[in-house]
C-alpha positions as CSV (number, residue, x, y, z in Angstrom):
1,X,-54.8,96.8,-39.8
2,X,-51.5,95.0,-39.0
3,X,-52.2,95.5,-35.2
4,X,-55.1,93.1,-35.5
5,X,-53.3,90.2,-37.3
6,X,-51.9,88.4,-34.2
7,X,-55.3,88.4,-32.4
8,X,-57.1,87.4,-35.6
9,X,-54.7,84.5,-36.0
10,X,-55.2,83.4,-32.4
11,X,-59.0,83.3,-32.8
12,X,-58.7,81.3,-36.0
13,X,-56.1,78.7,-35.0
14,X,-55.6,78.5,-31.2
15,X,-57.0,75.4,-29.5
16,X,-57.9,77.7,-26.6
17,X,-60.1,79.9,-28.9
18,X,-63.9,79.6,-28.6
19,X,-64.1,79.8,-32.4
20,X,-62.0,76.6,-32.9
21,X,-63.8,74.6,-30.2
22,X,-67.4,75.3,-31.0
23,X,-69.7,75.7,-34.0
24,X,-70.9,79.2,-34.1
25,X,-72.6,81.4,-36.8
26,X,-73.8,84.9,-36.2
27,X,-75.0,87.9,-38.2
28,X,-76.3,91.3,-37.6
29,X,-79.9,92.1,-38.4
30,X,-81.7,95.5,-38.7
31,X,-83.2,95.0,-35.2
32,X,-80.3,93.1,-33.5
33,X,-78.5,89.8,-34.1
34,X,-79.1,86.1,-34.8
35,X,-76.7,83.6,-33.5
36,X,-76.5,79.8,-33.8
37,X,-74.2,78.4,-31.2
38,X,-73.9,74.7,-31.3
39,X,-77.5,73.6,-30.9
40,X,-78.9,76.9,-29.5
41,X,-80.5,79.6,-31.6
42,X,-80.2,83.0,-30.0
43,X,-82.3,85.9,-31.4
44,X,-81.7,89.4,-30.0
45,X,-84.1,92.1,-31.2
46,X,-84.4,95.6,-29.8
47,X,-82.4,94.6,-26.8
48,X,-84.6,91.5,-26.0
49,X,-82.8,88.1,-26.1
50,X,-84.6,84.8,-26.8
51,X,-82.9,81.4,-26.8
52,X,-84.2,78.1,-28.2
53,X,-82.5,74.7,-28.0
54,X,-82.8,72.9,-31.3
55,X,-84.1,69.3,-31.3
56,X,-81.9,67.7,-34.0
57,X,-79.0,68.2,-36.4
58,X,-81.6,68.3,-39.2
59,X,-83.2,71.3,-37.6
60,X,-79.8,72.9,-37.2
61,X,-79.1,72.4,-40.9
62,X,-82.5,74.0,-41.8
63,X,-81.7,77.0,-39.5
64,X,-78.3,77.5,-41.2
65,X,-80.0,77.5,-44.6
66,X,-83.1,79.5,-43.8
67,X,-81.6,82.2,-41.5
68,X,-78.0,82.3,-42.7
69,X,-78.1,81.2,-46.3
70,X,-75.6,78.4,-45.6
71,X,-76.1,75.0,-47.3
72,X,-74.2,72.1,-46.0
């Protein structure tokens, strides 16, 4: 476990890390993965990837609540 601490800290705090520069939320599903990266919803199911650009911050907020259970 201690071998992963430096890399984990980098991803959480470095200004060069993708995770500190962008809004990203992802979770595994039984058939693949759902990811919200900035204003793009990415759904991967059974090896097939679909992307959809969201039209507004309100839509992004709804996606966070409906698909991830996150309320802002």
